[in-house]
Backbone as CSV, one residue per row, in Angstrom:
resi,resn,N_x,N_y,N_z,CA_x,CA_y,CA_z,C_x,C_y,C_z
1,MET,0.790,-1.198,-0.076,-0.039,0.020,-0.013,0.926,1.395,0.026
2,PHE,0.384,2.297,-0.789,1.237,3.507,-0.747,1.142,4.229,0.519
3,PRO,2.288,4.971,0.924,2.346,5.724,2.191,1.233,6.799,2.369
4,TRP,0.925,7.547,1.194,-0.170,8.610,1.299,-1.485,7.885,1.579
5,ARG,-1.631,6.687,0.918,-2.876,6.022,1.003,-3.144,5.643,2.560
6,ARG,-2.113,5.246,3.238,-2.404,4.812,4.648,-2.772,5.966,5.529
7,ARG,-2.213,7.163,5.319,-2.650,8.314,6.151,-4.127,8.585,5.848
8,ARG,-4.397,8.570,4.587,-5.881,8.943,4.290,-6.854,7.890,4.878
9,ASP,-6.446,6.592,4.784,-7.295,5.503,5.317,-7.483,5.684,6.718
10,TRP,-6.315,6.009,7.519,-6.507,6.245,8.964,-7.322,7.365,9.321
11,PHE,-7.348,8.451,8.597,-8.178,9.724,8.801,-9.683,9.188,8.546
12,PHE,-9.942,8.561,7.338,-11.233,8.238,7.041,-11.877,7.106,7.869
13,ASP,-10.925,6.091,8.111,-11.348,5.083,9.149,-11.919,5.606,10.418
14,ASP,-11.100,6.622,11.038,-11.602,7.223,12.277,-12.856,8.003,12.063
15,PHE,-12.839,8.756,10.916,-14.120,9.513,10.696,-15.288,8.676,10.506
16,PHE,-15.122,7.595,9.757,-16.352,6.898,9.441,-16.739,5.958,10.752
17,LYS,-15.740,5.700,11.593,-15.962,5.039,12.869,-16.849,5.639,13.748
18,GLU,-16.660,7.132,13.835,-17.447,7.997,14.703,-18.924,8.121,14.078
19,PHE,-19.034,8.147,12.660,-20.305,8.129,12.151,-20.982,6.843,12.438
20,GLU,-20.382,5.659,12.399,-20.900,4.336,12.660,-21.486,4.300,14.046
21,GLU,-20.657,4.834,14.966,-21.186,4.853,16.327,-22.433,5.722,16.566
22,GLU,-22.451,6.922,15.950,-23.519,7.757,16.066,-24.797,7.170,15.415
23,PHE,-24.642,6.379,14.274,-25.754,5.815,13.634,-26.413,4.676,14.570
24,ARG,-25.465,3.919,15.310,-25.807,2.848,16.185,-26.703,3.511,17.224
25,GLU,-26.239,4.632,17.841,-27.011,5.307,18.919,-28.294,5.781,18.353
26,ILE,-28.359,6.317,17.197,-29.597,6.846,16.657,-30.558,5.571,16.361
27,GLU,-29.951,4.519,15.861,-30.800,3.386,15.580,-31.462,2.818,16.885
28,LYS,-30.743,2.828,18.017,-31.204,2.298,19.215,-32.303,3.181,19.723
29,ASP,-32.145,4.573,19.594,-33.148,5.530,19.828,-34.454,5.407,19.117
30,ILE,-34.293,5.071,17.821,-35.478,4.901,16.950,-36.102,3.592,17.403
31,MET,-35.484,2.592,17.579,-36.087,1.262,18.092,-36.782,1.446,19.320
32,ARG,-36.164,2.173,20.336,-36.862,2.320,21.668,-38.116,3.149,21.396
33,ILE,-38.131,4.267,20.564,-39.328,5.037,20.268,-40.390,4.113,19.613
34,ILE,-40.011,3.370,18.664,-40.919,2.391,18.016,-41.572,1.493,18.990
35,GLU,-40.845,0.830,19.914,-41.319,-0.109,20.922,-42.326,0.590,21.683
36,GLU,-41.873,1.944,22.259,-42.901,2.688,23.113,-44.129,3.016,22.386
37,THR,-44.004,3.282,21.111,-45.116,3.669,20.182,-46.140,2.434,20.134
38,MET,-45.512,1.227,19.905,-46.349,0.062,19.723,-46.963,-0.279,20.984
39,LYS,-46.531,0.123,22.242,-47.163,-0.170,23.429,-48.485,0.686,23.719
40,ILE,-48.650,1.840,22.961,-49.809,2.629,23.090,-50.962,1.984,22.548
41,PRO,-52.028,1.801,23.329,-53.282,1.173,22.857,-53.887,1.872,21.518
42,THR,-54.442,1.068,20.629,-54.823,1.562,19.438,-55.929,2.673,19.528
43,THR,-56.728,2.614,20.572,-57.755,3.540,20.809,-57.117,4.910,21.114
44,ASP,-55.946,5.056,21.606,-55.353,6.364,21.810,-54.803,6.881,20.455
45,LEU,-54.644,6.160,19.355,-53.929,6.573,18.222,-54.983,7.138,17.274
46,THR,-56.325,6.968,17.505,-57.293,7.327,16.484,-57.405,8.822,16.344
47,ASN,-57.211,9.635,17.321,-57.293,11.034,17.341,-55.988,11.818,17.399
48,THR,-54.913,11.186,17.049,-53.643,11.853,17.189,-53.108,12.145,15.779
49,LYS,-52.091,13.135,15.754,-51.343,13.327,14.588,-50.256,12.458,14.361
50,PRO,-49.846,12.226,13.083,-48.693,11.260,12.715,-47.473,11.620,13.672
51,TYR,-46.681,10.529,13.888,-45.478,10.715,14.575,-44.322,11.004,13.601
52,ILE,-43.541,12.029,13.935,-42.459,12.463,13.029,-41.231,12.344,13.862
53,TYR,-40.195,11.620,13.300,-38.910,11.714,13.957,-37.796,11.609,12.891
54,GLY,-36.738,12.403,12.925,-35.733,12.409,11.967,-34.447,13.122,12.497
55,PHE,-33.432,13.070,11.652,-32.188,13.677,12.072,-31.490,14.123,10.800
56,SER,-30.683,15.126,10.977,-29.849,15.570,9.961,-28.382,15.571,10.340
57,ILE,-27.514,15.323,9.380,-26.061,15.132,9.768,-25.323,16.216,8.861
58,ARG,-24.603,16.927,9.584,-23.829,18.004,8.762,-22.334,17.987,9.401
59,VAL,-21.367,18.319,8.582,-20.088,18.538,9.107,-19.842,19.955,9.362
60,GLY,-19.528,20.259,10.652,-19.236,21.608,11.097,-17.916,22.215,10.518
61,PRO,-17.699,23.498,10.816,-16.469,24.177,10.346,-15.153,23.576,10.891
62,ASP,-15.367,22.886,12.046,-14.182,22.240,12.697,-13.952,20.943,12.162
63,GLY,-14.809,20.415,11.252,-14.655,19.047,10.696,-15.309,18.019,11.569
64,GLU,-15.981,18.388,12.555,-16.712,17.340,13.412,-18.065,17.231,12.939
65,PRO,-18.713,15.928,12.947,-20.005,15.752,12.478,-21.024,16.380,13.576
66,ARG,-22.065,16.996,13.110,-23.089,17.524,13.891,-24.422,16.678,13.529
67,ILE,-24.933,16.235,14.605,-26.313,15.368,14.289,-27.239,16.107,15.121
68,GLU,-28.420,16.499,14.335,-29.491,17.171,15.017,-30.727,16.376,14.758
69,ARG,-31.489,16.235,15.891,-32.795,15.536,15.767,-33.861,16.522,15.651
70,PHE,-35.059,16.016,15.004,-36.263,16.799,14.822,-37.442,15.922,14.884
71,GLY,-38.548,16.577,15.155,-39.931,15.832,15.071,-40.787,16.285,16.142
72,ASN,-41.873,15.585,16.264,-42.921,16.006,17.347,-42.926,14.939,18.416
73,ILE,-41.971,13.955,18.423,-41.921,12.983,19.614,-41.136,13.555,20.686
74,PRO,-41.808,13.415,21.867,-41.265,14.151,23.047,-39.980,13.311,23.487
75,ASN,-39.033,13.939,24.106,-37.787,13.419,24.511,-37.963,12.465,25.742
76,VAL,-39.152,12.216,26.263,-39.335,11.366,27.448,-39.009,9.877,27.190
77,GLY,-39.047,9.654,25.899,-38.617,8.201,25.532,-37.172,7.980,25.636
78,LEU,-36.469,9.128,25.527,-35.004,8.971,25.494,-34.506,9.164,26.854
79,SER,-33.780,8.259,27.412,-33.276,8.364,28.720,-31.866,8.840,28.871
80,SER,-31.573,9.580,29.863,-30.252,10.088,29.961,-29.539,9.024,30.832
81,SER,-28.183,9.253,31.019,-27.541,8.300,31.682,-27.761,8.356,33.148
82,ASP,-28.045,9.458,33.771,-28.231,9.662,35.126,-29.685,9.470,35.582
83,GLU,-30.702,9.199,34.578,-32.103,9.065,35.036,-32.308,7.473,34.890
84,ARG,-32.916,7.040,35.971,-33.209,5.535,36.119,-34.679,5.369,35.814
85,GLU,-34.901,4.145,35.320,-36.274,3.576,35.169,-36.751,2.635,36.209
86,PRO,-37.675,3.079,37.104,-37.916,2.122,38.221,-38.521,0.736,37.795
87,LEU,-38.327,-0.232,38.532,-38.969,-1.420,38.307,-40.497,-1.421,38.632
88,VAL,-41.381,-1.779,37.778,-42.770,-1.571,37.938,-43.553,-2.772,37.686
89,ASP,-44.492,-3.151,38.518,-45.405,-4.205,38.305,-46.820,-3.777,38.207
90,VAL,-47.569,-4.187,37.341,-49.047,-3.829,37.131,-49.943,-5.073,37.464
91,ILE,-50.639,-4.896,38.520,-51.529,-6.059,38.906,-52.936,-5.696,38.640
92,GLU,-53.569,-6.423,37.839,-55.025,-6.095,37.443,-55.941,-6.992,38.336
93,GLY,-56.789,-6.219,39.064,-57.778,-6.726,39.979,-59.097,-6.636,39.311
94,LYS,-60.212,-7.140,39.963,-61.467,-7.122,39.286,-62.043,-5.583,39.278
95,ASP,-61.867,-4.818,40.325,-62.388,-3.521,40.378,-61.390,-2.369,40.293
96,GLU,-60.003,-2.763,40.470,-58.948,-1.813,40.506,-57.691,-2.327,39.796
97,ILE,-56.726,-1.329,39.643,-55.461,-1.624,39.026,-54.514,-1.291,40.135
98,THR,-53.445,-2.069,40.393,-52.482,-1.759,41.404,-51.209,-1.660,40.622
99,ILE,-50.486,-0.564,40.878,-49.141,-0.416,40.290,-48.181,-0.296,41.370
100,VAL,-47.101,-1.119,41.307,-46.106,-1.179,42.453,-44.810,-0.847,41.667
101,ALA,-44.149,0.228,42.303,-42.937,0.569,41.629,-41.763,0.622,42.806
102,GLU,-40.592,0.264,42.444,-39.417,0.280,43.358,-38.788,1.599,43.061
103,ILE,-38.681,2.532,44.109,-38.051,3.722,44.046,-37.192,4.004,45.189
104,PRO,-36.121,3.269,45.368,-35.309,3.349,46.600,-34.506,4.740,46.743
105,GLY,-34.278,5.131,47.927,-33.361,6.262,48.216,-34.068,7.633,47.928
106,VAL,-35.238,7.750,48.031,-35.948,9.045,47.856,-36.952,9.272,48.915
107,GLU,-37.264,10.516,49.154,-38.420,10.855,50.051,-39.767,10.927,49.495
108,LYS,-40.785,10.839,50.209,-42.060,10.728,49.625,-42.502,12.036,48.932
109,ASP,-41.944,13.178,49.389,-42.181,14.516,48.915,-41.525,14.753,47.589
110,ASP,-40.592,13.935,47.162,-39.795,14.036,45.975,-40.437,13.386,44.740
111,ILE,-41.482,12.555,45.024,-42.158,11.882,43.998,-43.360,12.625,43.464
112,LYS,-43.335,12.810,42.134,-44.352,13.462,41.413,-45.119,12.417,40.563
113,LEU,-46.368,12.330,40.792,-47.246,11.474,40.134,-48.379,12.150,39.268
114,SER,-48.508,11.752,38.148,-49.466,12.285,37.193,-50.237,11.100,36.503
115,ILE,-51.499,11.186,36.564,-52.277,9.952,36.103,-53.434,10.535,35.105
116,GLY,-53.711,9.836,34.083,-54.806,10.104,33.106,-55.534,8.789,33.069
117,ARG,-56.576,8.802,32.102,-57.475,7.648,31.997,-56.753,6.458,31.557
118,ARG,-55.651,6.608,30.664,-54.967,5.297,30.147,-53.547,5.320,30.542
119,SER,-52.989,6.288,31.206,-51.543,6.279,31.604,-51.236,6.975,32.841
120,ILE,-49.956,6.564,33.424,-49.562,7.137,34.526,-48.099,7.486,34.432
121,GLU,-47.646,8.525,35.036,-46.241,9.019,35.044,-45.690,9.270,36.389
122,ILE,-44.574,8.571,36.512,-43.736,8.636,37.900,-42.528,9.381,37.508
123,ARG,-42.230,10.436,38.370,-41.011,11.180,38.118,-40.489,11.662,39.492
124,VAL,-39.221,11.408,39.700,-38.420,11.837,40.798,-37.256,12.600,40.367
125,ASP,-37.029,13.846,40.735,-35.947,14.570,40.334,-35.339,15.424,41.485
126,ASN,-34.437,14.700,42.277,-33.768,15.454,43.254,-32.288,15.319,43.097
127,GLU,-31.496,15.894,43.984,-29.998,16.017,43.737,-29.323,14.753,43.746
128,ASN,-29.905,13.714,44.369,-29.267,12.408,44.492,-29.701,11.443,43.516
129,ARG,-31.008,11.337,43.216,-31.496,10.282,42.430,-32.581,10.839,41.330
130,LYS,-32.697,10.294,40.248,-33.543,10.736,39.243,-34.265,9.427,38.648
131,TYR,-35.484,9.334,38.737,-36.344,8.310,38.125,-37.339,8.846,37.250
132,TYR,-37.701,8.106,36.153,-38.756,8.506,35.211,-39.382,7.185,34.786
133,LYS,-40.702,7.085,34.710,-41.413,6.032,34.126,-42.716,6.525,33.561
134,ARG,-43.161,6.341,32.330,-44.438,6.561,31.804,-45.065,5.132,31.434
135,LEU,-46.292,4.965,32.049,-46.685,3.602,31.869,-48.114,3.683,31.243
136,ASN,-48.307,2.939,30.226,-49.695,2.705,29.502,-50.554,1.678,30.402
137,LEU,-51.581,2.087,30.797,-52.480,1.210,31.599,-53.318,0.282,30.763
138,PRO,-53.568,-0.946,31.268,-54.195,-1.934,30.448,-55.645,-1.617,30.176
139,CYS,-56.215,-0.691,30.922,-57.691,-0.320,30.734,-57.861,1.148,31.182
140,GLU,-59.060,1.689,30.878,-59.316,3.040,31.369,-59.600,3.027,32.888
141,VAL,-59.191,4.054,33.518,-59.208,4.231,34.991,-59.862,5.539,35.309
142,ILE,-60.306,5.756,36.557,-60.870,6.886,37.126,-59.750,7.607,37.831
143,PRO,-59.077,8.623,37.223,-58.085,9.342,37.881,-58.315,9.942,39.213
144,GLU,-59.544,10.345,39.490,-59.956,11.000,40.646,-60.021,10.121,41.908
145,LYS,-60.127,8.760,41.482,-60.164,7.739,42.458,-58.763,7.123,42.973
146,ALA,-57.773,7.610,42.427,-56.352,7.185,42.685,-55.908,7.418,44.047
147,ARG,-55.212,6.481,44.622,-54.511,6.771,45.841,-53.178,6.115,45.865
148,ALA,-52.119,6.661,46.607,-50.906,6.233,46.578,-50.224,6.085,47.986
149,ASN,-49.267,5.208,48.145,-48.696,4.905,49.376,-47.085,4.689,49.108
150,TYR,-46.256,5.319,49.862,-44.905,5.154,49.723,-44.179,4.683,51.084
151,LYS,-43.616,3.522,50.976,-42.971,3.001,52.225,-41.860,2.126,51.975
152,ASN,-40.796,2.300,52.606,-39.483,1.434,52.384,-39.069,1.378,51.025
153,GLY,-39.171,2.478,50.245,-38.700,2.393,48.879,-39.609,1.813,47.799
154,VAL,-40.818,1.562,48.312,-41.763,0.881,47.421,-43.110,1.832,47.308
155,LEU,-43.354,2.233,46.091,-44.602,3.106,45.816,-45.654,2.138,45.352
156,GLU,-46.786,2.318,46.016,-47.994,1.554,45.654,-49.110,2.486,45.277
157,ILE,-49.557,2.261,44.040,-50.706,3.213,43.501,-51.870,2.318,43.209
158,LYS,-53.047,2.573,43.830,-54.336,1.911,43.490,-55.207,2.827,42.803
159,VAL,-55.882,2.406,41.798,-56.759,3.314,40.919,-57.900,2.366,40.534
160,LYS,-59.155,2.881,40.624,-60.442,2.191,40.195,-60.555,2.145,38.759
161,ARG,-61.010,0.892,38.328,-61.177,0.699,36.861,-62.476,1.621,36.443
162,LEU,-62.467,2.004,35.165,-63.646,2.688,34.712,-64.556,1.582,34.032
163,GLU,-65.728,1.461,34.740,-66.550,0.323,34.273,-67.515,0.917,33.102
164,SER,-67.624,0.190,32.015,-68.482,0.587,31.061,-69.890,0.220,31.394
165,SER,-70.771,1.170,31.740,-72.133,0.847,32.136,-73.015,0.477,31.036
166,ASP,-74.199,-0.052,31.306,-75.038,-0.474,30.223,-75.682,0.758,29.608
167,SER,-75.663,1.863,30.210,-76.169,3.080,29.715,-75.332,3.551,28.547
168,ASP,-74.084,3.196,28.439,-73.212,3.462,27.377,-73.436,2.697,26.064
169,SER,-74.123,1.566,26.227,-74.348,0.780,25.042,-75.547,1.006,24.411
170,ILE,-75.725,0.725,23.123,-76.891,0.954,22.434,-77.340,-0.305,21.636
171,ASN,-78.600,-0.515,21.299,-79.121,-1.676,20.668,-78.829,-1.338,19.107
172,ILE,-78.388,-2.278,18.290,-78.338,-2.178,16.885,-79.330,-3.005,16.174
173,LYS,-80.063,-2.407,15.388,-81.107,-3.121,14.603,-80.389,-3.815,13.390
174,ILE,-80.625,-5.026,13.172,-79.998,-5.847,12.015,-80.966,-5.716,10.919
175,GLU,-80.534,-5.256,9.763,-81.387,-5.103,8.640,-81.338,-6.295,7.688
């Protein structure tokens, strides 16, 4: 091999190696977003806009690659290295759903809970620990009937199922 060829290969090998690493990270992010999107119940997707996610790659004036992400997908699906995802169990009962999450090392006042009819969000953001988990529930619930208890690093959330009553149903005439 010619000497000038070796130098150029070394430069381009290093350059393309960085691109390859970035592409692998982006691929992991995209796969994680797709997996989270597939977990959303189809009833929640009927009235939503399409999901858009993309990236552009440019070489900056310093010769370093710049990767910019764009789209309408929130960054909550992308986890940072210091943010942990708590271990969570969902127990379906006849009348209620129980969510048990392991969140060790935090105080009760540090935990922020947000609940909707089909999802729950657990967030802890203090100086020592950070936790985040968004969980899609297996059925619709009554957010106003939710109650939570935190003891010995275990958060237990109980919420009543939303029962579909007979008044919601209609008779259909067969023609």
